[in-house]
N, C-alpha and C positions, 0 to 999 in steps of 0.2 A: 159725648163728642163731635162739637160743630165744630164745619167745615164753610169758607162764604167762597161762595161761587158767584163772580159775576156783579159782587153787591148784596147778593143774598145769603143771608144764614142760611145754612141747612143742618138738620139736629140728624145725625147721621148711627143715633144710638140704635134705632132698630135694625140699618142695615147691619151696623157692627154684630147682633144680636143674631140675626140669620145665618151672616157667613159665619158667625161661631159656631150654630148647632149644625153647619153645614161640614165645617171642617173634618169631623173624624170620617164621615163617609167617604167623604174625598181621599182622605188619606187612604182607606182601606181599599177604594178601588185603582189608586195608583201602586200600592202594592199588592194587589190581587193582578193587575194585568203586566204589570213590571217584572214580577216572578213567572208568568204563562210567558211573556217575553226571554226571559233568561234561559229557560226550557227548552221554548222551541227555537232558540238559537244555538243552542248547546246539540240538538237531537239533528240538527241540520248540517252543522260544520262539519268539512271534507273531512276524513277522517286515515292518516298515514300513521302515524306513532300512540295516536290520542290526546297529543299532548295540547294543543288547540279546543277540541272540546271537554276536556278537564281544566282548562285555563280560565273558562268562561263562567265567569263572577256577578255577583251585582251584590248593590247594597243601596240602600234608601236615604234619602235625608227627610225627614220630617219636621225638622227644624223650619223658622224662616219659610222662603220657598220651597213649598212641594217639590220633591225631586227623586228620580228615578236612577241609578246609573246602573249599565249593562257593559261590562267591558272584558275583552281577551287579557289574558296574561302573556302570551306571546309576542315575541317583535313580529312575525310574518303575520299575525292574523289581518293586518290591515291590505297586505298584498293578495291573501285570499279572498277576502272581501270586495275590493277592489281592482284586482287583477294589475300585470304590470304589461310593458312593454314584449314581454318575449313569454306572459302567462298567460290565461284565460281567466276571467272572474270564478270563482265561485261565495257568491254570495252566501251568506249564513244570517248575519242580522239585519240586514234592510227587511227579507223579505218576511221575520219573525216579523218585525213593528208594524208591515204593512198589512202581515196576516190579523194582528189582533188591534188595528188601530180602530176600525169603525166597533168592534164589540166596546172600546175606552169610550168612544162616544159617547154611542148608547147608555154604557153604564153612568155618563157625568148627565147626560139628559134625564134620565130620569131621577136622578138626583136633584135635579131643579126643578121639577113637578110640584 
């Protein structure tokens, strides 16, 4: 495939081959750390009845753009995470994301070496 950039024709075949070769590794990194974040969020969720902890799920979408979704399945999860004017926050998702952010970035740095 070629692309015209500023009047210059660029052959992107080499770049396409390199990125295609990296995609499985990138998908594995997204899956691994998405799973780690999901587990950490569940372990850190505040527990009264256990419904919030048990409702934390994830799914990966490796078609098109790589994405990994972690979510809770209760209506009050957002209030636990962020708090309200009547209740302090009991964050569980953001701290899990923060804990695994640097290892995630490091894994991609290694992939790109």
